[in-house]
C-alpha positions as CSV (number, residue, x, y, z in Angstrom):
1,X,13.4,-9.0,23.3
2,X,13.1,-5.7,24.9
3,X,9.5,-4.1,24.3
4,X,8.8,-0.2,25.3
5,X,5.3,-1.6,27.1
6,X,3.7,-5.1,27.4
7,X,1.5,-6.3,25.0
8,X,-2.0,-5.7,26.9
9,X,-4.2,-9.1,27.3
10,X,-7.5,-9.9,28.6
11,X,-10.8,-10.9,27.8
12,X,-13.3,-8.2,28.0
13,X,-12.1,-5.8,25.4
14,X,-9.5,-4.0,23.5
15,X,-8.7,-0.9,22.1
16,X,-5.8,0.7,20.4
17,X,-5.6,4.2,18.5
18,X,-2.9,6.9,18.2
19,X,-4.3,9.1,21.0
20,X,-4.9,8.4,24.3
21,X,-8.1,9.9,24.9
22,X,-9.6,8.1,21.7
23,X,-8.7,5.0,23.3
24,X,-9.8,5.5,26.8
25,X,-13.2,7.0,25.1
26,X,-13.6,3.8,23.2
27,X,-13.0,1.7,26.5
28,X,-15.5,3.8,28.1
29,X,-18.1,2.9,25.7
30,X,-17.2,-0.7,26.1
31,X,-17.4,-0.6,30.1
32,X,-20.9,1.0,29.4
33,X,-22.1,-2.3,27.3
34,X,-21.5,-1.0,23.8
35,X,-19.7,-2.8,21.5
36,X,-16.8,-2.7,19.2
37,X,-18.7,-0.4,16.6
38,X,-20.1,1.6,19.2
39,X,-16.6,2.3,20.4
40,X,-15.2,2.9,17.3
41,X,-17.4,5.7,16.1
42,X,-16.8,7.3,20.0
43,X,-13.2,7.2,19.2
44,X,-13.3,8.5,15.8
45,X,-15.1,11.2,16.6
46,X,-12.4,12.1,19.6
47,X,-10.0,11.5,17.2
48,X,-11.1,15.0,15.1
49,X,-11.0,16.8,18.4
50,X,-7.5,15.9,20.1
51,X,-5.5,15.0,16.7
52,X,-7.3,17.7,14.3
53,X,-3.8,18.0,12.5
54,X,-4.4,14.3,11.0
55,X,-8.0,14.2,10.6
56,X,-11.8,15.9,10.6
57,X,-15.1,15.2,10.1
58,X,-15.3,16.4,6.5
59,X,-12.7,14.0,5.8
60,X,-12.4,10.2,5.0
61,X,-12.1,6.8,6.6
62,X,-12.0,3.5,5.3
63,X,-13.1,1.1,8.0
64,X,-12.8,-2.8,7.9
65,X,-15.1,-4.7,10.4
66,X,-15.8,-8.3,11.3
67,X,-18.8,-9.0,12.8
68,X,-18.6,-12.2,15.4
69,X,-20.0,-14.8,13.6
70,X,-20.2,-12.9,9.5
71,X,-18.9,-11.8,7.0
72,X,-15.2,-9.3,6.6
73,X,-16.8,-6.0,5.1
74,X,-15.1,-2.7,4.0
75,X,-17.3,0.6,4.6
76,X,-16.1,2.9,2.4
77,X,-15.9,6.5,3.5
78,X,-14.1,8.0,0.7
79,X,-16.3,10.4,-1.1
80,X,-16.4,11.1,-4.7
81,X,-14.8,13.9,-6.9
82,X,-18.0,16.5,-7.4
83,X,-19.5,16.7,-10.7
84,X,-18.0,19.8,-11.5
85,X,-14.3,18.7,-10.8
86,X,-13.5,18.0,-14.3
87,X,-10.1,17.6,-15.6
88,X,-10.9,20.8,-18.4
89,X,-12.1,22.9,-15.3
90,X,-8.4,22.8,-13.3
91,X,-7.0,22.7,-16.6
92,X,-8.5,26.2,-17.6
93,X,-7.6,27.5,-14.3
94,X,-4.0,27.0,-15.6
95,X,-3.0,24.0,-13.4
96,X,-1.2,20.9,-14.1
97,X,-1.6,19.3,-10.7
98,X,-4.6,19.5,-8.3
99,X,-3.5,21.8,-5.6
100,X,-2.5,20.2,-2.1
101,X,-4.8,22.9,-0.3
102,X,-8.1,24.7,-0.6
103,X,-11.4,24.0,-2.0
104,X,-10.6,23.0,-5.3
105,X,-8.7,19.7,-3.7
106,X,-12.0,18.8,-1.6
107,X,-13.8,15.5,-2.7
108,X,-17.1,14.9,-1.2
109,X,-16.9,14.5,2.5
110,X,-16.9,11.0,3.6
111,X,-15.7,10.5,7.0
112,X,-19.2,11.4,9.1
113,X,-21.6,9.0,7.0
114,X,-19.3,6.3,7.1
115,X,-19.0,6.5,10.8
116,X,-23.2,6.9,11.0
117,X,-23.7,4.0,9.2
118,X,-21.3,1.8,11.6
119,X,-23.5,3.0,14.4
120,X,-26.8,2.6,12.4
121,X,-25.8,-1.2,11.0
122,X,-23.7,-2.5,13.8
123,X,-23.7,-0.7,16.6
124,X,-26.2,-0.4,19.6
125,X,-25.8,2.9,21.3
126,X,-27.9,6.3,20.4
127,X,-25.9,8.9,18.9
128,X,-26.1,11.4,21.6
129,X,-24.4,8.2,24.0
130,X,-21.0,8.2,21.3
131,X,-20.9,11.9,20.4
132,X,-20.6,13.0,24.3
133,X,-17.1,12.0,24.5
134,X,-15.9,14.4,21.5
135,X,-18.3,17.2,22.6
136,X,-17.1,17.3,25.9
137,X,-13.2,17.7,24.8
138,X,-14.3,20.1,22.3
139,X,-16.4,22.2,25.1
140,X,-14.4,21.7,28.2
141,X,-10.9,21.0,26.6
142,X,-8.2,18.8,26.2
143,X,-4.7,19.2,26.6
144,X,-2.9,19.2,22.6
145,X,-0.2,17.0,21.9
146,X,2.8,19.0,21.2
147,X,2.6,18.1,17.2
148,X,-0.7,20.3,17.1
149,X,0.5,23.7,17.8
150,X,3.7,23.1,16.0
151,X,1.6,22.6,13.0
152,X,-0.3,25.7,13.9
153,X,3.2,27.4,14.2
154,X,4.2,26.4,10.7
155,X,0.7,28.0,8.9
156,X,0.6,30.9,11.3
157,X,1.3,33.4,8.6
158,X,-1.1,32.0,6.2
159,X,-3.7,31.6,9.0
160,X,-3.3,35.1,10.3
161,X,-3.2,36.6,6.1
162,X,-5.6,34.5,4.5
163,X,-7.4,31.8,6.6
164,X,-8.7,34.0,9.3
165,X,-11.4,31.9,10.5
166,X,-8.5,29.1,11.0
167,X,-7.0,31.9,12.9
168,X,-9.9,32.4,15.1
169,X,-10.0,28.7,16.4
170,X,-6.5,27.5,16.4
171,X,-4.3,31.0,17.2
172,X,-7.3,32.5,20.2
173,X,-5.5,35.9,21.0
174,X,-2.5,34.9,18.9
175,X,-1.3,31.4,21.0
176,X,-1.0,28.5,19.4
177,X,-2.2,25.6,21.3
178,X,0.4,24.4,23.8
179,X,0.8,21.1,25.5
180,X,0.1,21.0,29.0
181,X,-2.7,23.6,28.5
182,X,-6.3,23.1,27.9
183,X,-7.7,23.8,24.1
184,X,-11.1,24.3,23.2
185,X,-13.0,24.6,19.9
186,X,-16.5,25.3,21.2
187,X,-17.5,25.9,17.9
188,X,-17.2,22.6,16.8
189,X,-19.0,21.3,20.2
190,X,-21.7,23.5,19.2
191,X,-22.4,22.0,15.9
192,X,-22.5,18.4,17.4
193,X,-25.0,19.8,20.2
194,X,-27.4,21.6,17.6
195,X,-27.1,18.4,15.4
196,X,-28.3,16.3,18.3
197,X,-31.0,18.8,18.8
198,X,-32.5,19.0,15.8
199,X,-32.3,15.0,15.6
200,X,-33.6,14.6,18.7
201,X,-37.4,13.7,18.8
202,X,-36.7,11.8,15.6
203,X,-37.9,8.4,16.4
204,X,-35.7,5.4,17.6
205,X,-32.1,5.0,17.7
206,X,-31.9,4.3,13.8
207,X,-34.3,7.3,12.6
208,X,-32.2,9.8,14.9
209,X,-29.3,8.3,13.1
210,X,-30.8,8.6,9.5
211,X,-31.9,12.2,10.6
212,X,-28.4,13.0,11.3
213,X,-27.1,11.8,8.2
214,X,-29.6,14.3,6.1
215,X,-28.5,17.1,8.1
216,X,-25.1,16.7,7.1
217,X,-26.3,16.0,3.6
218,X,-28.5,18.9,3.3
219,X,-29.3,20.9,6.9
220,X,-27.5,23.8,8.3
221,X,-23.9,21.6,8.0
222,X,-24.8,21.2,4.4
223,X,-25.4,25.0,4.1
224,X,-21.8,25.8,6.0
225,X,-19.7,23.4,4.1
226,X,-20.9,24.8,0.8
227,X,-20.8,28.7,1.8
228,X,-16.9,27.7,2.5
229,X,-16.2,26.2,-0.8
230,X,-17.5,28.8,-2.5
231,X,-15.3,31.5,-0.8
232,X,-12.1,31.9,-2.8
233,X,-9.1,30.4,-1.0
234,X,-5.5,30.5,-0.9
235,X,-4.2,27.1,-2.0
236,X,-0.9,25.6,-2.8
237,X,-0.6,27.0,-6.5
238,X,0.0,30.7,-5.0
239,X,-3.7,31.7,-6.5
240,X,-7.2,31.8,-4.6
241,X,-9.8,29.7,-5.8
242,X,-13.5,28.2,-5.3
243,X,-14.2,24.8,-5.2
244,X,-16.8,22.8,-7.4
245,X,-18.8,21.1,-4.3
246,X,-22.5,21.4,-4.9
247,X,-26.1,20.9,-3.4
248,X,-26.3,17.9,-5.6
249,X,-23.1,16.4,-4.8
250,X,-23.7,16.6,-1.1
251,X,-27.0,15.1,-1.3
252,X,-26.3,12.4,-3.9
253,X,-23.4,10.2,-1.8
254,X,-23.6,7.9,1.0
255,X,-20.6,5.3,2.6
256,X,-21.1,2.3,1.0
257,X,-20.2,-1.7,2.0
258,X,-18.5,-4.1,-0.3
259,X,-16.3,-7.0,0.2
260,X,-12.9,-6.9,0.9
261,X,-10.0,-7.7,-1.5
262,X,-7.9,-10.7,0.2
263,X,-4.6,-12.6,-0.5
264,X,-3.9,-15.8,1.7
265,X,-0.3,-16.3,2.5
266,X,1.2,-19.4,4.8
267,X,-2.2,-19.9,6.7
268,X,-2.9,-16.2,7.2
269,X,-5.7,-14.5,4.7
270,X,-5.1,-10.5,4.8
271,X,-8.5,-8.4,3.9
272,X,-7.9,-4.7,2.7
273,X,-9.7,-2.1,0.8
274,X,-10.1,-2.1,-3.1
275,X,-7.7,-0.5,-5.3
276,X,-9.5,2.8,-4.7
277,X,-7.2,2.5,-1.6
278,X,-3.7,1.7,-1.4
279,X,-4.5,-1.7,0.2
280,X,-3.5,-4.1,-2.7
281,X,-0.3,-2.8,-2.1
282,X,0.1,-4.9,1.0
283,X,-1.2,-8.0,-0.9
284,X,0.8,-7.7,-3.8
285,X,4.4,-7.3,-1.2
286,X,3.4,-10.8,0.1
287,X,2.7,-12.4,-3.1
288,X,6.1,-11.2,-4.2
289,X,7.8,-12.6,-1.2
290,X,9.7,-15.9,-2.1
291,X,8.9,-19.2,-0.3
292,X,12.0,-19.0,2.1
293,X,12.6,-15.5,3.4
294,X,16.2,-14.1,4.4
295,X,16.9,-14.0,8.4
296,X,14.5,-11.5,10.1
297,X,15.7,-8.1,10.5
298,X,18.5,-8.8,8.0
299,X,19.7,-6.4,5.5
300,X,19.2,-9.1,2.9
301,X,15.7,-9.1,4.5
302,X,15.4,-5.4,4.3
303,X,16.2,-5.1,0.6
304,X,13.7,-7.7,-0.4
305,X,11.1,-5.9,1.4
306,X,12.2,-2.7,0.0
307,X,12.7,-3.9,-3.6
308,X,9.3,-5.9,-3.3
309,X,7.8,-2.7,-2.0
310,X,9.0,-0.6,-5.1
311,X,7.4,-3.0,-7.9
312,X,4.0,-3.0,-5.8
313,X,3.9,1.1,-5.8
314,X,4.9,1.3,-9.3
315,X,1.8,-1.1,-10.2
316,X,-0.3,0.8,-7.9
317,X,0.5,3.8,-10.0
318,X,0.0,2.1,-13.6
319,X,-3.2,0.3,-12.5
320,X,-5.0,1.4,-9.1
321,X,-8.3,3.4,-9.3
322,X,-11.8,3.6,-9.1
323,X,-12.3,2.5,-12.3
324,X,-16.1,2.6,-13.5
325,X,-15.2,-0.8,-15.0
326,X,-13.7,-3.4,-12.3
327,X,-12.0,-4.8,-15.6
328,X,-9.8,-1.9,-15.9
329,X,-7.9,-3.0,-12.4
330,X,-6.9,-6.0,-13.0
331,X,-6.3,-7.1,-9.3
332,X,-6.7,-10.9,-10.4
333,X,-3.7,-11.1,-12.7
334,X,-1.8,-8.9,-10.1
335,X,-1.6,-11.2,-7.3
336,X,-1.8,-14.2,-9.7
337,X,1.1,-16.4,-9.0
338,X,2.3,-16.3,-12.7
339,X,2.6,-12.5,-12.8
340,X,4.2,-12.6,-9.5
341,X,7.2,-15.1,-10.4
342,X,8.0,-12.7,-13.1
343,X,7.9,-9.8,-11.2
344,X,10.3,-11.4,-8.5
345,X,12.9,-12.0,-10.6
346,X,13.4,-8.5,-11.1
347,X,14.4,-8.3,-7.9
348,X,18.3,-8.6,-7.5
349,X,21.3,-8.2,-5.5
350,X,21.3,-4.4,-5.4
351,X,18.6,-1.1,-5.4
352,X,16.4,-0.3,-8.4
353,X,16.5,3.2,-9.4
354,X,13.5,2.9,-11.9
355,X,10.2,2.8,-11.8
356,X,8.7,-0.5,-13.2
357,X,4.9,-1.4,-13.4
358,X,4.5,-4.5,-14.8
359,X,2.1,-5.6,-17.8
360,X,-0.8,-7.9,-16.1
361,X,-2.8,-9.9,-18.7
362,X,-0.3,-8.0,-21.3
363,X,-1.8,-5.0,-20.6
364,X,0.6,-2.1,-21.3
365,X,0.7,0.5,-18.2
366,X,0.2,4.1,-18.6
367,X,1.7,6.7,-16.5
368,X,1.0,10.0,-15.4
369,X,3.7,12.8,-16.9
370,X,4.5,13.7,-13.4
371,X,5.0,9.9,-12.3
372,X,8.7,9.9,-12.9
373,X,9.6,13.7,-11.4
374,X,12.1,13.5,-9.1
375,X,10.6,15.3,-5.6
376,X,12.4,18.2,-4.6
377,X,10.9,19.2,-1.5
378,X,9.1,22.9,-0.3
379,X,10.2,25.1,2.0
380,X,9.2,23.7,5.2
381,X,8.5,20.3,4.3
382,X,11.0,17.6,6.6
383,X,11.4,14.2,4.7
384,X,11.9,12.2,7.5
385,X,9.4,11.3,10.4
386,X,6.5,10.9,8.3
387,X,4.2,8.7,10.9
388,X,2.9,12.7,11.6
389,X,2.5,15.3,9.1
390,X,5.2,16.9,7.3
391,X,3.7,20.2,6.8
392,X,5.3,23.3,4.6
393,X,4.1,27.1,5.4
394,X,1.7,27.2,2.4
395,X,-0.4,24.1,4.4
396,X,0.7,21.4,1.7
397,X,1.0,18.2,4.0
398,X,2.6,15.0,3.6
399,X,1.9,11.4,6.0
400,X,-1.1,12.3,7.8
401,X,-3.6,10.3,9.4
402,X,-4.8,8.5,12.7
403,X,-5.5,5.2,13.2
404,X,-8.0,2.9,15.9
405,X,-8.7,-0.5,16.4
406,X,-10.9,-2.4,18.5
407,X,-12.4,-5.9,19.4
408,X,-14.7,-6.7,22.1
409,X,-16.1,-9.5,24.2
410,X,-18.2,-11.1,21.7
411,X,-15.4,-11.0,19.1
412,X,-16.2,-8.3,17.0
413,X,-13.6,-6.4,15.1
414,X,-12.8,-3.5,13.2
415,X,-9.8,-1.3,12.0
416,X,-10.2,2.4,10.7
417,X,-8.0,5.0,9.5
418,X,-9.9,8.7,9.4
419,X,-7.9,11.0,7.6
420,X,-8.2,14.1,5.6
421,X,-10.2,17.6,6.8
422,X,-7.3,18.4,8.8
423,X,-6.5,22.1,10.0
424,X,-4.0,22.8,7.4
425,X,-6.1,21.6,4.6
426,X,-8.6,24.4,4.2
427,X,-10.2,27.1,6.1
428,X,-11.9,26.0,9.3
429,X,-15.9,26.8,8.2
430,X,-16.5,29.5,10.4
431,X,-20.0,28.0,11.7
432,X,-18.9,24.5,12.2
433,X,-15.3,24.4,13.7
434,X,-13.8,22.2,11.2
435,X,-12.4,22.6,7.3
436,X,-13.0,20.8,4.2
437,X,-10.7,18.1,3.0
438,X,-8.1,18.1,0.2
439,X,-8.3,14.2,-0.8
440,X,-8.5,15.1,-5.1
441,X,-4.7,16.2,-4.6
442,X,-4.3,12.3,-5.3
443,X,-5.7,12.2,-8.6
444,X,-4.0,13.4,-11.7
445,X,-4.9,15.7,-13.9
446,X,-4.2,13.5,-17.3
447,X,-6.9,12.1,-19.2
448,X,-7.1,8.2,-19.4
449,X,-5.4,6.8,-16.3
450,X,-7.2,4.5,-13.5
451,X,-6.3,7.4,-11.0
452,X,-7.6,10.5,-13.4
453,X,-9.7,13.3,-11.7
454,X,-13.1,11.8,-12.7
455,X,-16.6,13.2,-11.4
456,X,-18.4,10.7,-9.4
457,X,-15.4,8.6,-8.9
458,X,-13.2,8.2,-5.6
459,X,-9.7,9.3,-5.6
460,X,-7.0,6.8,-5.0
461,X,-6.2,7.4,-1.1
462,X,-3.6,6.5,0.5
463,X,-5.4,4.9,3.9
464,X,-5.5,1.4,4.1
465,X,-6.7,-0.7,7.7
466,X,-6.0,-4.2,7.8
467,X,-7.4,-7.2,9.0
468,X,-5.8,-10.7,9.4
469,X,-8.1,-14.3,9.2
470,X,-5.6,-17.4,10.5
471,X,-7.6,-20.6,9.0
472,X,-10.2,-18.0,7.8
473,X,-11.4,-16.8,11.4
474,X,-10.8,-13.3,12.4
475,X,-7.7,-13.0,14.4
476,X,-6.1,-9.5,14.4
477,X,-7.0,-5.7,13.1
478,X,-4.0,-3.2,12.5
479,X,-3.3,-0.1,11.1
480,X,-0.9,2.9,10.7
481,X,-0.9,6.4,9.9
482,X,1.8,7.2,7.3
483,X,0.3,8.1,3.8
484,X,2.6,6.3,1.6
485,X,4.4,4.4,4.1
486,X,1.4,2.7,5.5
487,X,1.9,-0.5,3.5
488,X,5.5,-0.7,3.9
489,X,5.3,-0.4,7.7
490,X,2.2,-2.7,8.1
491,X,4.1,-5.7,5.8
492,X,7.0,-5.4,8.2
493,X,4.7,-5.7,11.1
494,X,2.6,-8.2,9.9
495,X,5.8,-10.3,9.4
496,X,7.0,-10.1,12.5
497,X,4.0,-11.4,13.7
498,X,3.2,-14.5,11.8
499,X,6.8,-15.1,11.4
500,X,7.1,-15.4,15.4
501,X,8.2,-18.7,15.8
502,X,11.0,-18.4,13.6
503,X,12.5,-15.4,15.0
504,X,14.9,-15.8,17.9
505,X,13.3,-14.8,21.5
506,X,9.9,-14.2,19.2
507,X,7.9,-10.8,18.8
508,X,4.3,-10.7,20.2
509,X,2.5,-7.7,18.9
510,X,4.4,-5.0,20.8
511,X,7.3,-6.7,19.7
512,X,6.6,-6.5,16.4
513,X,5.5,-2.6,16.6
514,X,8.6,-1.8,18.6
515,X,11.1,-3.4,16.1
516,X,13.1,-1.2,14.2
517,X,11.7,0.1,11.1
518,X,12.3,2.1,7.8
519,X,10.3,3.1,4.4
520,X,11.5,3.8,1.0
521,X,10.2,6.7,-1.3
522,X,11.1,5.2,-4.9
523,X,8.0,5.5,-6.5
524,X,5.5,8.6,-6.7
525,X,4.2,10.0,-3.8
526,X,0.5,10.6,-3.2
527,X,0.5,14.4,-2.0
528,X,1.1,17.4,-3.7
529,X,3.7,18.2,-5.1
530,X,4.2,14.9,-6.0
531,X,7.5,13.3,-7.0
532,X,9.7,10.4,-6.2
533,X,12.8,9.8,-4.8
534,X,14.6,6.9,-6.3
535,X,16.8,4.7,-4.2
536,X,16.0,6.3,-1.3
537,X,15.7,4.3,1.9
538,X,15.0,6.2,5.4
539,X,15.6,3.4,8.6
540,X,15.7,4.2,12.0
541,X,18.9,4.8,14.1
542,X,18.2,1.7,16.0
543,X,18.9,-0.1,13.0
544,X,22.8,-2.3,13.6
545,X,25.4,0.2,11.5
546,X,26.3,-3.0,9.7
547,X,23.3,-3.2,8.4
548,X,23.3,0.2,6.9
549,X,26.3,-0.1,5.4
550,X,25.3,-3.5,3.6
551,X,22.1,-1.3,2.6
552,X,24.3,1.2,1.3
553,X,26.7,-1.6,-0.6
554,X,23.8,-2.9,-2.6
555,X,23.3,0.9,-3.8
556,X,20.6,2.0,-1.4
557,X,20.6,5.9,-1.1
558,X,20.4,5.5,3.0
559,X,19.5,8.3,5.5
560,X,19.5,7.8,9.2
561,X,16.5,9.1,10.8
562,X,15.5,9.6,14.8
563,X,15.7,6.0,16.7
564,X,11.8,6.2,17.1
565,X,10.8,7.7,14.1
566,X,9.0,5.1,11.8
567,X,5.6,4.5,11.9
568,X,2.6,4.6,14.3
569,X,1.1,1.4,14.4
570,X,-2.0,0.0,16.3
571,X,-3.2,-3.7,17.0
572,X,-5.5,-5.3,18.4
573,X,-6.1,-9.9,18.3
574,X,-8.1,-12.2,19.7
575,X,-7.4,-16.1,19.8
576,X,-10.5,-17.9,18.6
577,X,-9.9,-21.3,20.2
578,X,-9.3,-19.4,23.9
579,X,-11.0,-16.0,23.6
580,X,-8.1,-14.4,24.9
581,X,-7.9,-10.8,23.3
582,X,-4.8,-8.5,23.1
583,X,-3.7,-5.2,21.9
584,X,-0.6,-3.0,21.4
585,X,0.6,0.3,20.5
586,X,3.0,3.0,18.8
587,X,5.3,4.7,21.4
588,X,6.7,6.8,18.7
589,X,5.2,10.6,19.0
590,X,4.5,9.7,22.4
591,X,0.4,9.7,22.0
592,X,-0.6,6.4,20.6
593,X,-2.1,3.9,23.6
594,X,-3.5,0.7,23.8
595,X,-6.2,-0.2,27.0
596,X,-8.3,-2.9,27.9
597,X,-8.9,-5.6,30.2
């Protein structure tokens, strides 16, 4: 099968990410003797600089790691709702949805602390060694991808009229960042340089990292974040609001480790973050598959995966959240054969236009009053190409994220999906060079739901990295940007790899990434202003016309998008028998690259 690039292979180390500068920075760390975790942290901070429309230090990141010879773990870098972020507070402001931008949507920032824990517990390098790449690109400049400038132009009026600190960084001299010209963020570089200066001399490598965590929580960074949260800020509601973040919120939260949620399928074990993320949706989609699949890539195959996704996403709305009692999220029932046999029977020959959550263990599903609302796009939103953010003039954003995967010569493996805190989420904190995030927009302002806005609980995120084991041994790390679409694209990719012996011509990592992809929106969206598009399926124009015609005959409302518009997958792999490493990256968006040797 034709592929846009070769699948890379070697024995020393492999990196795949959504930006070539992050990939190469991670590779430089490996070449300098660092391990996969050192490399991932360096790449994560570079992504804050070179993909600022997709993530930032005050955003969030779920990480799945498989230390060589150790247990697979999830490192949660998703912050919680502040103590003052109550439904009563937001309802008292006349809101029925959490705004999609501004400080009211800001959870406790999670990305920085998660990267610090990964470096402290699993890395080998000093903090300065992994931050130097991001500092260099922020201080000396980097050539921005076109989408950065396009995003800034979309929100130009907002920046110039309201978010003037953002205009100072992203519209210097009135000019948005342009491809082919160097773009700098000196305030961000100065933040990291000051951080390093303050922690220098704290002690050994671990002591310096711990000191950096304290600077973030209670030092000059915390003070600047809190000043920004208290500034009245125009948001997607059309009003100016202040946030709820306090010093106590920042000081009391820490990233944390937890076991992955897993599902076994045909000799593979898929590892995902828990139901505070979207992750179990991929597992539910696998559990819904029949014993015999239709021919790969056929209309029947696409139909089956689309309809299964709708059922899994309906369960996500009814059951997923950061519940105080794990029994409130019945994952065991949701992944059981008995439950999925009944759900599987709901998939007919024609497209469903209904939202059909199940009743695991006899429980009665509850949904937000907004869950069944049919989406109507705000001006400025583009419903296609959701592998990168679709952005409205007021900063509201859908489908935003980065991804990175690393495997090293020792067999350490990591998958991470950094997101949030993007340039269009909140005004840039003037003293820091980056904004707060907006992840609270994914919670509901209805009482008593698994994903209701609740102080001290994590908003359910769409971020969902993946790690796959074969016969109990870690063999592949992968993921993609794309908001609600992430586990749709990842399912297609995984099945293409897993079914390789049965696919004519075979699909290696790059072939599985390059294969024509699709997504549906027949469930409530996670981003403001929420809403669903019943029956919708968006396919790449590389799909055969006869396949599109058959999907339409089955009742799907098919939109044909651009040829290379669905997803931005990354992947690395390791053969445990030979030690051979491999990597591939998505050509869509013209910026993701794999490197390795």
